[in-house]
N, C-alpha and C positions, 0 to 999 in steps of 0.2 A: 630718525629719518623724517624728511619733510615731504609734504604733499604738494601737489601742483598749484601753480599760481599763474594766472594768465595776465599778460601784460601786452598791451599793444601800443606801439608808438608809431605815429605817422609823420614822416619828415615832409617839409613843405616843398615837395618836388613831384612833378607829374610828367609822364611821357606817354607817347602813343605806342601801344603794343600791337600785336597781331590783330588783324581785322579792325584796326582803328580804335580799339578799346583803350581807355585811359588806364595807366598803371601808376600806382603810388609807390614811393619808396617807404617800406614799412619794416618794423622790427617787432617780433613777438618773442618773448622769453618766458620760460617756465622752469621751475626747479624740478628735476626729475629724480633726484636722489642725493645721497651724501656718502662720504667715506670718512673713516676716522682720521684725524690729524693729530699731531702732537699739540697738546694744549698750550696756548689758548686758540690754536688754529682749528677752524672748521672747514672741511673740504666739501663744498656743494658741487653738484653736477647739474648743468643747465642744458636745456634744449633751446636752440635759437633758430627762428624762422626769419630769414632775411630776404627781402625783395628789393631789387634795384630797379626803380622805375625810370632811371635815366637812360639816355641813348649812348652813353659811354660807360666803361667799367668804373666802379666805385669801391673804395676800401671801406669795409665795415670794421670798426675798431672797438672792441669790447674790453672791459677791465678783466684782469686776471686775478686781482685781489681787491678786497674791500676792508677797511676804508682805503680809498685811493690816496697815494702820496703825491703831492703836487711838487713840481719843480725838478723832479729827477729825470735821469736819462736812461738809456739802455746800453748794455755792453755785449749782448749775445742774443741769438735767436735759435729756437728749436722748431723745425718745420715738421708738421704732421699732415699726412694725407687722410682725408675723410672720404670713404667710398661706400658703395652700396649700389644706389642708383646714381650714376654720375660721379664726379670727383671734384673735390675742393681742397685747397691747401690752406692750412691755418698756421701762421707764424706766432709762436709764443715768445715774445720779446722779454728778455730778462734784465733786471736792474731795478733801481729804486723807482723808476717811472714805467715799470713793466706793464704790458698789455698783451692782448691777442688780436690778430687781424687776418682778414680774408678779403681777397679781391674778387668781386662778383661781376660777372659778365653783364653787358647791357640787357635790361629786361629780365635778368636772371632771378631765379627763386632757389635759394639754398637753405636746406635744413641741416643743422649740425646737432647731433645727439651726443650728450655726455661731455660737453665742454667743462673743464675744471674752473672753479671759482673759489678762491680761498677767502675766508672771512676770519679776521683776527679778533677774537673775543666771541661772545655769545651773540649770534645774529638776532636782530630785532624781527618782529613779525612782518615787517614791511621794509624792503630794500629799495633803494633808488640806484639804478645803473645808468651811467652816462655812456651813451654810445656815440662815437664820432663817425660820421659818414664823410669821406673826403675823396677828392679827385686823385690825390697822391699824397705821399709824405716822404720826408727824407730823414735819414739817420746820419748825423754828421753832414757830410757833403754828398752822400750816396742816396739814390732813390731806393725806396723800400724794396722794389723788385730785385735789386742786386743782392739783397740778403737771402733770397730764396734759391739762388743757383739756377734759375730758369724762369719761364713765364708762369707767374702764380695765378693767372686768371682761372676762375672756376668754370666748369661746364655750365650751360644755360640752366639746367635743372639738376639739382643735387638733393638726395636724401641720404646723408652720410652717417652711417651707423658704425662703420668699422674704422678704427683709428690706427695708423701706422706711422712711426717716426721715419722720416726720409732724409733729413739733412740737418746740419747745425753750422753756425758761423759765430765767431767771436770778433769783437772790435780789434783792429790791428794792435792797439796799445794795451788792450785789456781794461781800459778805462771806459766809463760811461760816456756816451755821446748824446747830444741834444736831439730831440725829435721835433720836426716842424711839419704842420699839416697845410696842404694847399687846397683852398676852396673847401675847408672843412666846416661842418655844422654839427651841433650836438643835439642829441635827442635823449630826453630823460625817460627811462622805462621803469615803471614801478612794478616790483615783484613782491607778491605776498607769500609768506611762509606759514604753513600750519603743520603742527605735529601730527603724526599718524598715531 
């Protein structure tokens, strides 16, 4: 099992929140546990605290596996609802370019507990996670939201501890489709691991 690691990334975006206060778009991630996987796979569980400091919704796209494979596409999505206080949907996009994504409301603060992150091999003591924050993204010719079967925007405040599968979708051909991000920027988040 792995102990906590704090990581904070601040994206270069600021917006005005309630009462005129500045809000930053931030990402905090910590490893909260692990599950056994079939060797050489390690299954880490992460808690992600995501703040959207923009005045419009933003997609927060996190890896689902490390090391990340570049150049791949996706052929399916499994949609999970995280609830507790508020509600957020997380799409786990499957394929060689797989990832997980959630759409956060303007000024929203979303905490997701127990997101899965697979690591192939023995994880180092320090991981680097690339998080993409985007206005939108497409899969093939479709907007990401079409893969969720409804409006995927989170509530303004979410502390999601309960996970429930709500829908799934496959590409019409069963083949992987390319993913394109609109107005996307990457944030590198360093995560430290320490054995208990």
